[in-house]
C-alpha positions in Angstrom: -27.6 63.8 174.6 -29.6 67.0 174.8 -28.6 70.1 176.7 -31.1 72.5 178.2 -30.5 76.1 178.9 -32.3 78.5 181.3 -34.7 80.8 179.4 -32.5 83.9 179.9 -29.5 82.0 178.5 -31.6 80.9 175.5 -32.5 84.5 174.9 -28.8 85.5 175.1 -27.8 82.8 172.7 -30.4 83.9 170.2 -29.4 87.6 170.5 -25.8 86.6 169.8 -26.8 84.5 166.8 -29.0 87.2 165.5 -26.3 89.8 165.9 -23.8 87.6 164.1 -26.2 87.0 161.2 -27.0 90.7 161.0 -23.3 91.5 161.0 -22.7 88.9 158.2 -25.5 90.3 156.1 -24.3 93.9 156.5 -20.7 92.8 155.7 -22.0 91.0 152.6 -24.0 94.1 151.6 -21.1 96.4 151.9 -20.0 97.4 148.4 -16.3 96.9 147.7 -14.4 100.1 147.2 -12.7 101.2 144.0 -9.3 100.7 145.5 -10.1 97.0 146.1 -11.3 96.6 142.6 -8.2 98.2 141.2 -6.0 96.0 143.3 -7.9 92.9 142.2 -7.6 93.7 138.6 -3.8 94.1 139.0 -3.5 90.9 141.0 -5.7 89.0 138.6 -3.6 90.1 135.6 -0.5 88.8 137.5 -2.2 85.6 138.5 -3.1 84.9 134.8 0.7 84.9 134.2 1.1 82.1 136.8 3.5 81.7 139.7 3.1 83.5 143.1 3.7 87.1 142.0 0.1 87.9 142.4 0.2 87.3 146.2 2.2 90.4 146.8 -0.5 92.4 145.1 -3.3 90.8 146.9 -2.3 91.5 150.5 -5.5 93.5 151.3 -7.9 91.3 149.3 -8.3 88.4 151.7 -11.9 89.4 152.5 -12.7 90.6 148.9 -15.5 88.5 147.5 -13.5 87.4 144.4 -10.3 86.5 146.1 -10.6 82.7 145.3 -10.5 83.6 141.6 -6.8 84.7 142.1 -5.2 81.4 143.2 -7.4 79.5 140.7 -6.1 81.7 137.8 -2.5 81.1 138.8 -3.1 77.3 139.1 -4.8 77.2 135.7 -1.9 78.9 134.1 0.6 76.5 135.7 -1.6 73.5 135.1 1.2 71.5 133.4 3.6 71.9 136.3 1.2 72.0 139.3 1.0 69.0 141.6 -2.1 67.2 142.7 -1.7 68.3 146.4 -2.0 72.0 145.3 -5.1 71.3 143.3 -6.7 69.2 146.0 -6.0 71.9 148.6 -7.9 74.5 146.5 -10.8 72.1 145.9 -11.1 71.5 149.6 -11.0 75.2 150.4 -13.5 76.3 147.8 -15.5 73.1 146.9 -18.6 74.8 145.5 -17.0 77.6 143.5 -17.1 77.8 139.8 -13.3 78.3 139.5 -13.0 75.0 141.5 -15.0 73.1 138.9 -12.9 74.7 136.1 -9.7 73.8 137.9 -10.8 70.2 138.4 -11.7 69.8 134.8 -8.4 71.4 133.6 -6.3 69.3 135.9 -8.1 66.1 135.0 -7.3 66.8 131.3 -3.7 67.3 132.3 -3.6 64.1 134.3 -4.9 62.3 131.3 -2.1 63.8 129.2 0.4 62.6 131.8 -1.5 59.2 131.8 -1.6 59.5 135.6 -4.6 57.3 135.8 -4.6 56.7 139.5 -4.5 60.4 140.2 -7.2 60.9 137.5 -9.6 58.5 139.1 -9.0 60.0 142.6 -10.3 63.4 141.3 -12.7 62.4 138.6 -16.4 63.1 138.9 -19.1 62.1 136.4 -20.8 64.6 134.3 -17.8 66.6 133.2 -18.2 66.1 129.5 -17.5 63.4 126.9 -13.8 63.8 126.7 -13.3 63.3 130.5 -15.9 60.4 130.4 -13.7 58.7 127.9 -10.6 59.5 129.9 -12.2 57.8 132.9 -12.9 54.7 130.8 -9.3 54.8 129.6 -8.2 55.0 133.2 -10.2 51.9 134.1 -8.9 50.1 131.0 -5.3 50.9 132.2 -6.2 49.3 135.5 -7.2 46.1 133.7 -11.0 46.5 133.7 -13.1 45.4 130.8 -15.7 47.5 129.0 -19.4 46.8 129.2 -21.3 48.4 126.3 -24.5 49.2 128.0 -22.9 50.5 131.1 -19.9 52.3 129.6 -20.6 53.2 126.0 -24.4 53.2 125.3 -24.8 56.9 126.1 -21.7 58.0 124.3 -22.8 55.9 121.3 -25.7 58.3 120.8 -23.4 61.2 119.9 -23.0 61.9 116.2 -19.3 62.8 116.9 -17.0 62.3 119.9 -13.7 63.9 120.9 -10.4 62.4 120.2 -10.1 61.3 123.8 -12.6 58.6 123.0 -10.6 57.0 120.2 -8.6 54.6 122.5 -11.8 53.6 124.2 -13.5 52.8 120.9 -10.5 50.8 119.7 -10.6 48.8 123.0 -14.4 48.3 122.5 -13.7 47.1 119.0 -11.0 44.7 120.1 -13.3 43.3 122.8 -15.9 42.6 120.0 -18.5 45.1 121.4 -18.9 47.1 118.2 -21.1 44.8 116.2 -22.1 45.7 112.6 -25.6 46.6 113.9 -24.2 48.9 116.5 -21.8 50.5 114.0 -24.6 51.1 111.6 -26.8 52.7 114.3 -24.1 55.3 114.9 -23.3 55.7 111.2 -26.9 56.5 110.4 -27.0 59.0 113.3 -23.8 60.6 112.0 -25.3 60.8 108.5 -28.4 62.6 109.8 -26.1 65.1 111.6 -23.8 65.6 108.6 -20.7 64.1 110.4 -18.7 62.6 107.5 -15.6 62.2 109.7 -17.4 59.9 112.2 -18.7 57.7 109.3 -15.2 57.5 107.8 -13.7 56.5 111.1 -16.2 53.7 111.7 -16.2 52.4 108.1 -12.9 50.5 108.5 -14.5 48.3 111.2 -17.1 47.1 108.8 -16.6 44.1 106.5 -17.4 44.3 102.8 -19.8 45.4 101.3 -20.7 47.4 104.4 -17.4 49.3 104.4 -17.9 50.5 100.8 -21.5 51.6 101.7 -20.3 53.6 104.6 -17.6 55.3 102.5 -20.3 56.2 99.9 -22.3 57.9 102.7 -19.3 59.8 103.8 -18.6 60.9 100.2 -22.2 62.1 99.8 -21.6 64.4 102.8 -18.1 65.6 101.8 -18.5 65.9 98.1 -22.1 65.4 96.9 -21.3 66.3 93.3 -18.6 63.5 93.2 -21.0 61.1 94.9 -23.7 61.8 92.4 -21.3 61.4 89.5 -20.4 57.9 90.8 -23.9 56.9 91.9 -24.9 55.7 88.4 -22.5 52.8 89.0 -23.7 51.9 92.5 -26.0 49.0 93.0 -29.7 49.7 93.8 -29.4 48.8 97.5 -30.9 50.5 100.6 -27.5 52.0 101.7 -26.8 53.3 98.2 -30.2 54.8 97.9 -29.8 56.7 101.1 -26.3 57.9 100.0 -27.8 59.2 96.7 -30.7 60.9 98.6 -28.2 62.5 100.9 -26.0 63.7 98.1 -29.0 65.1 96.1 -30.3 67.1 99.1 -26.8 68.4 100.0 -26.0 69.5 96.4 -29.4 71.2 96.0 -28.4 73.7 98.8 -25.4 74.8 96.7 -26.2 74.1 93.1 -29.9 73.3 92.7 -29.8 73.1 88.8 -27.0 70.5 89.0 -28.9 68.6 91.7 -32.0 68.7 89.5 -30.1 67.2 86.5 -28.7 64.4 88.7 -32.2 63.7 90.0 -33.5 63.2 86.5 -30.6 60.8 85.8 -30.9 58.8 89.0 -34.6 58.6 89.6 -35.0 55.6 87.3 -31.7 54.0 88.5 -32.7 53.7 92.1 -36.0 52.5 93.5 -36.2 55.4 96.0 -38.8 55.0 98.8 -41.7 57.4 98.9 -40.1 59.2 101.9 -36.8 59.6 100.0 -38.6 60.9 97.0 -40.4 63.4 99.2 -37.2 64.6 100.7 -35.6 65.1 97.3 -38.6 66.8 95.8 -39.1 69.0 98.8 -35.4 70.1 98.8 -35.3 70.8 95.1 -38.5 72.8 95.2 -37.3 74.8 98.2 -34.0 75.8 96.7 -35.5 76.6 93.3 -37.8 78.9 95.3 -34.9 80.6 97.1 -33.4 81.3 93.6 -36.8 82.5 92.4 -36.6 80.4 89.3 -39.4 80.7 86.8 -41.0 77.4 87.6 -40.5 77.7 91.4 -44.1 78.5 92.3 -45.5 75.7 90.2 -43.1 73.2 91.8 -44.1 74.2 95.3 -47.8 74.0 94.4 -47.4 70.6 92.8 -45.5 69.0 95.8 -47.3 66.0 97.2 -48.9 66.7 100.6 -46.4 64.4 102.3 -43.5 66.4 100.8 -44.8 69.7 102.1 -43.1 71.4 105.1 -43.4 74.6 106.9 -40.5 75.9 104.8 -42.1 74.9 101.4 -45.4 76.5 102.4 -43.9 79.8 103.4 -41.7 79.9 100.3 -44.8 79.4 98.2 -46.0 82.7 99.6 -42.6 84.4 99.3 -42.4 83.5 95.6 -45.9 84.8 95.0 -45.0 88.0 96.8 -42.0 88.5 94.6 -44.4 88.2 91.6 -47.0 90.4 93.3 -49.5 87.7 92.4 -51.9 88.5 95.2 -54.3 85.7 94.5 -51.4 83.2 94.7 -50.4 84.9 98.0 -53.8 84.2 99.5 -53.9 80.7 98.2 -50.5 80.0 99.6 -51.5 81.3 103.1 -54.7 79.4 102.9 -52.6 76.2 102.3 -50.7 76.7 105.6 -51.8 74.9 108.8 -53.8 77.2 111.1 -51.0 77.7 113.5 -48.6 78.8 110.8 -51.3 81.2 109.4 -51.4 82.9 112.8 -47.8 84.1 112.5 -47.7 87.9 112.4 -45.9 87.9 109.1 -48.6 85.9 107.3 -51.5 87.8 108.9 -49.9 91.0 107.7 -49.4 89.7 104.1 -52.9 88.3 104.0 -54.1 91.8 104.8 -51.7 93.2 102.1 -53.1 90.8 99.5 -56.7 91.5 100.4 -56.1 95.3 100.1 -54.4 94.8 96.7 -57.4 92.8 95.6 -59.7 95.7 96.7 -61.2 93.7 99.6 -60.7 96.7 101.8 -63.0 95.8 104.7 -61.4 92.4 105.2 -57.9 93.9 105.0 -58.7 96.7 107.5 -59.9 94.1 110.1 -56.7 92.2 109.8 -54.5 95.3 110.0 -56.4 96.5 113.0 -55.8 93.2 114.7 -52.0 93.6 114.2 -51.7 97.3 114.8 -51.9 96.9 118.5 -48.5 95.2 118.7 -45.1 96.8 119.1 -43.6 94.7 116.4 -42.3 95.1 112.9 -45.6 93.9 111.4 -47.6 95.7 114.0 -46.0 99.0 113.1 -46.4 98.3 109.4 -50.1 97.6 110.0 -50.5 100.9 112.0 -48.9 102.7 109.1 -51.4 101.2 106.7 -54.2 102.5 108.9 -52.5 105.8 109.6 -53.0 105.0 113.3 -50.7 105.8 116.3 -48.3 103.2 117.3 -49.4 101.1 120.3 -46.4 101.0 122.8 -47.7 100.1 126.2 -44.8 100.5 128.7 -44.7 98.8 132.1 -42.5 100.8 134.5 -40.0 98.8 136.5 -41.0 98.4 140.1 -38.7 98.4 143.1 -38.9 95.6 145.6 -36.5 96.6 148.4 -37.0 93.5 150.5 -36.5 91.1 147.6 -33.5 93.1 146.4 -31.9 92.9 149.9 -32.4 89.2 149.9 -30.7 89.0 146.5 -27.8 91.1 147.6 -27.3 88.6 150.4 -26.9 85.8 147.8 -23.1 85.2 147.6 -23.2 84.0 144.1 -25.2 87.0 142.8 -22.9 89.3 144.7 -19.9 87.6 143.0 -21.7 88.0 139.6 -22.1 91.8 140.2 -18.5 92.1 141.4 -17.1 90.2 138.4 -19.0 92.5 136.1 -17.7 95.6 138.0 -14.1 94.4 137.4 -14.7 93.8 133.7 -15.0 90.0 133.7 -18.4 89.6 132.1 -18.1 86.0 131.1 -17.5 84.6 134.6 -20.1 87.1 135.8 -22.7 85.5 133.5 -21.8 82.1 134.8 -22.2 83.2 138.5 -25.5 84.8 137.6 -26.8 81.7 135.9 -25.9 79.5 138.9 -27.2 81.9 141.5 -30.6 82.3 139.8 -31.1 78.9 138.3 -34.0 78.1 140.5 -35.4 81.6 140.9 -39.0 82.5 140.1 -39.8 85.2 137.5 -40.4 87.9 140.1 -37.0 87.2 141.7 -35.3 87.2 138.4 -36.9 90.5 137.5 -35.7 92.0 140.7 -32.2 90.8 139.9 -32.4 92.5 136.5 -33.3 95.8 138.2 -30.2 95.4 140.3 -28.1 94.6 137.3 -29.5 97.5 135.3 -28.5 100.0 138.1 -24.9 98.7 137.7 -24.9 99.2 133.9 -25.2 95.5 133.2 -27.9 95.8 130.5 -27.8 92.5 128.8 -29.4 90.7 131.7 -32.8 92.4 130.9 -32.6 91.3 127.3 -32.2 87.6 128.1 -34.4 87.4 131.2 -37.4 89.7 130.3 -38.4 87.8 127.2 -42.0 86.6 127.8 -45.4 87.7 129.1 -45.9 91.1 130.5 -42.2 91.5 131.0 -41.9 92.4 127.3 -43.4 95.7 128.2 -40.5 96.7 130.5 -39.1 98.8 127.7 -36.9 100.9 130.0 -35.0 97.8 131.0 -35.1 95.9 127.7 -34.1 98.9 125.6 -31.6 100.8 127.7 -30.0 104.1 126.8 -26.4 103.9 127.9 -25.2 107.5 127.6 -21.8 106.6 129.1 -21.0 104.7 125.9 -21.4 107.8 123.8 -23.7 106.3 121.2 -25.8 109.4 120.5 -22.9 111.8 119.9 -21.0 109.2 117.9 -24.0 108.4 115.7 -24.6 112.1 115.1 -20.9 112.7 114.2 -21.1 109.7 111.8 -24.2 111.1 110.2 -26.6 108.3 111.2 -29.7 108.4 113.3 -29.0 107.4 116.9 -32.3 105.4 117.2 -31.2 103.2 114.2 -27.7 102.8 115.7 -29.2 101.7 118.9 -31.4 99.2 117.0 -28.4 97.7 115.3 -26.5 97.4 118.5 -29.4 95.8 120.3 -30.0 93.3 117.4 -26.3 92.5 117.1 -25.1 91.9 120.6 -28.1 92.3 122.9 -25.8 94.6 124.9 -23.2 91.8 125.6 -20.0 93.9 125.4 -17.7 90.9 125.0 -19.9 89.2 122.4 -17.8 87.3 119.8 -19.3 85.5 116.8 -18.1 82.4 115.1 -16.7 84.6 112.3 -14.8 86.7 115.0 -17.1 89.7 114.9 -16.6 91.4 118.3 -18.3 93.7 120.8 -21.5 95.6 121.0 -21.9 96.3 117.3 -20.2 93.1 116.2 -17.3 94.3 114.0 -14.7 92.1 112.4 -11.2 93.3 113.4 -10.3 93.6 109.7 -13.3 95.7 109.0 -12.7 97.9 112.1 -9.1 98.5 111.0 -10.3 99.8 107.6 -13.0 101.9 109.2 -10.5 103.4 111.6 -8.1 104.3 108.8 -10.8 105.7 106.6 -12.1 108.0 109.4 -8.8 108.9 111.0 -9.6 107.1 114.3 -7.2 105.4 116.6 -6.9 101.6 116.2 -5.4 99.5 118.9 -6.1 96.0 117.5 -9.0 93.6 117.7 -9.3 93.4 121.5 -10.1 97.1 121.6 -13.5 96.2 120.1 -14.5 94.9 123.5 -14.3 98.5 124.8 -17.8 99.9 124.2 -16.6 103.4 123.5 -14.2 102.2 120.8 -16.7 99.7 119.3 -19.5 102.3 119.1 -17.2 104.9 117.5 -16.2 102.5 114.8 -19.6 100.8 114.5 -21.4 104.0 113.8 -18.9 104.9 111.1 -19.3 101.6 109.5 -23.1 102.0 109.6 -22.6 105.3 107.8 -20.6 103.6 105.1 -23.4 101.0 104.6 -26.0 103.7 104.5 -24.0 105.8 101.9 -23.9 102.7 99.7 -27.7 102.4 99.7 -28.9 106.0 99.3 -28.9 106.5 103.1 -31.6 103.8 103.4 -31.4 102.4 107.0 -33.4 99.2 106.2 -31.2 98.3 103.2 -28.1 99.2 105.1 -29.3 97.0 108.0 -29.6 94.1 105.5 -26.1 94.8 104.2 -24.7 95.0 107.8 -26.0 91.4 108.3 -25.6 89.7 104.9 -22.9 91.8 103.3 -23.4 94.6 100.8 -22.6 92.5 97.8 -25.5 90.1 98.6 -27.9 92.9 99.0 -26.9 94.4 95.7 -27.5 91.0 94.0 -31.0 90.9 95.5 -31.7 94.4 94.4 -30.6 93.6 90.8 -33.1 90.7 90.8 -36.0 92.2 92.7 -35.3 95.9 93.1 -38.7 97.0 91.9 -40.5 95.6 94.9 -41.9 97.6 97.7 -39.7 97.5 100.8 -42.0 95.2 102.9 -42.1 92.8 99.9 -38.4 93.0 99.4 -37.7 92.1 103.0 -40.1 89.1 102.8 -38.2 87.8 99.7 -34.7 88.0 101.0 -33.4 84.5 100.7 -31.7 84.4 104.1 -34.0 83.8 107.0 -31.5 85.3 109.4 -31.4 88.6 107.3 -35.2 88.8 107.0 -35.6 88.5 110.8 -32.6 90.8 111.4 -34.0 93.6 109.3 -37.4 93.2 111.0 -35.8 93.4 114.5 -33.6 96.3 113.7 -36.4 98.4 112.2 -38.8 97.6 115.0 -36.1 98.3 117.6 -35.3 101.6 115.9 -38.9 102.7 116.4 -38.8 101.7 120.1 -35.5 103.5 120.6 -36.8 106.6 118.8 -39.6 106.6 121.3 -37.2 106.0 124.2 -35.0 108.9 123.1 -37.8 111.4 122.4 -40.5 110.3 124.8 -43.0 111.2 122.2 -44.0 110.8 118.5 -41.6 108.8 116.3 -40.5 108.5 112.7 -42.9 106.0 111.2 -41.6 102.7 109.8 -43.1 103.6 106.5 -40.8 106.6 106.4 -37.8 104.7 107.6 -38.4 102.1 104.9 -38.0 104.4 102.0 -38.6 103.0 98.5 -35.7 101.4 96.8 -33.7 104.0 94.9 -35.2 106.9 96.8 -32.7 108.9 98.9 -33.4 108.7 102.6 -33.0 111.9 104.5 -32.2 112.0 108.3 -35.1 113.1 110.4 -35.3 116.8 111.4 -37.5 118.9 113.6 -39.7 119.3 110.6 -40.2 115.6 110.0 -43.8 114.4 110.4 -43.9 111.9 113.2 -46.4 109.2 114.2 -48.0 109.5 117.6 -47.5 106.8 120.2 -50.2 105.8 122.7 -51.4 102.8 124.6 -55.1 102.1 124.1 -56.6 100.4 127.2 -57.7 97.4 125.1 -54.2 97.0 123.7 -52.2 96.8 126.9 -52.9 93.1 127.7 -52.3 92.0 124.2 -48.9 93.9 124.2 -47.6 91.3 126.6 -47.7 88.7 123.8 -45.6 90.8 121.5 -42.7 88.5 120.9 -41.0 89.9 117.8 -39.6 93.0 119.6 -38.4 90.7 122.4 -36.0 88.7 120.3 -32.4 89.4 121.4 
């Protein structure tokens, strides 16, 4: 039934609705006050301890945008004691909130532990991860259901490894006769490709002989390739054994290439390896002889069959030639690359270097000129070769008030900003990702501007990473004076622009960054290293968690940088390599190739991560020098002082390279990807 209103009443209704909407938007746009934030922090700390004590601290926070995070934190802490009704009440009240999804997942895991399968199925939703998918299957099994491989297991079966929660389901599938030898071998082969020896070992027992023994040999090849190769001479020449031997040879080559080479010579006549297997073995042996810069490495790489070549072998052919300063071999190696690989900035630069070394100056100049218009490591090196100004073409951030107001009306983005304001960056990033998951680039850029105003700098690094957005240097290379980097670097005796470059390369401004090795914070320090640096410099040390405080992290990080620089004659580029790979590794490389020019030495560092890291840091240092000074910068050629030559910090008398933006360069600058890498 429809209801009609007189025109004047319709107008009144619309005015009321518009007034209500405007009031809501204004209420949403009102920034929480410091007192609310302080109260939330206190209440949140209490909620993380469980119980209801937090409620007494949250009396004035009912309308605070993050209030639902408080009961969720308390429920998460008490998950082993909480009842289903309490969880369901929260899920009903805040169904679309991220904490609700986390609480559902945590409580489902607890219900699985309790083996409360009816409660589990009442709350379960698909898509919550492999562990809960297997728990759901276990719940159905407990209810008397049978498994269907295609419906229940086919997707899980594609995983190289599965969580422990899947073990009861896999045993049930085996008992039902669903895990045929063909299916077992499909997953074993997938696990072998992924290097998952544990998966292979767990499945081997369900195979009959001789399949069980073959699977165990594959697992051994992954776990202990030297032992596998020692036993391989007694293996039959069968397809599974050939694959195990191939796997063991390629694994051992990564650690002990000479031993792998010896084993290959012994086994190549014992097994009828396929052409593809031979290519894998030859490629891997050649590659790791190259990374060791063995005498015959270049000849091995050149002699590889075409089918055994890869992007890696082709680039290492050039790196070995660079280490020998064999410029004709450098050109031949680059010419042997596919066209798209040749267009990489590194190989365009080294083609020009080789041409210049061979006195083909006009050709070299044309290539250097093509690179010199880019604000990248190889672009700056090319400009140095030509003695040209650096081409840095900034694009100033633009305000978009209308779009910004629309973003501030987005509840998820407001929660993200508020979480960042109360020092909860990890959930802040999750709210940001959800709020902007379907946003167009212009909207995302406007959100970055809002984040930058709030001191949330890492958003620019991760969002502005393609196209003309790369020229938004003010956002992508922030100067956070409140963190004290400039005075701390000066006190430590290192150049602030370099310290900024290290910080940007290490953490991309993510203050709570933590690596797999437990390096923490903006400058990614290990707690053990930080403790030693603090003791050596007489600085306060409050434990590993203090490294998430930017001020503490920067104070210690700049001192550690100074230690690395002192170890390498003050050289920022060698100290950068040591910061990434460790000083002992760098000293090993120097002992082997310490007569090379700096650009050649960087190109011949065996670790890809370290090569790219040094290139990023040194390019970032130039950009930060320009950001700090607003004018000419210390050239990359000066920053990359010759090995063994002391490096002096820049002074007012230091000759600097001009920076400009030629009109023809600005469009090309948008494609400058190297300086955009986080």
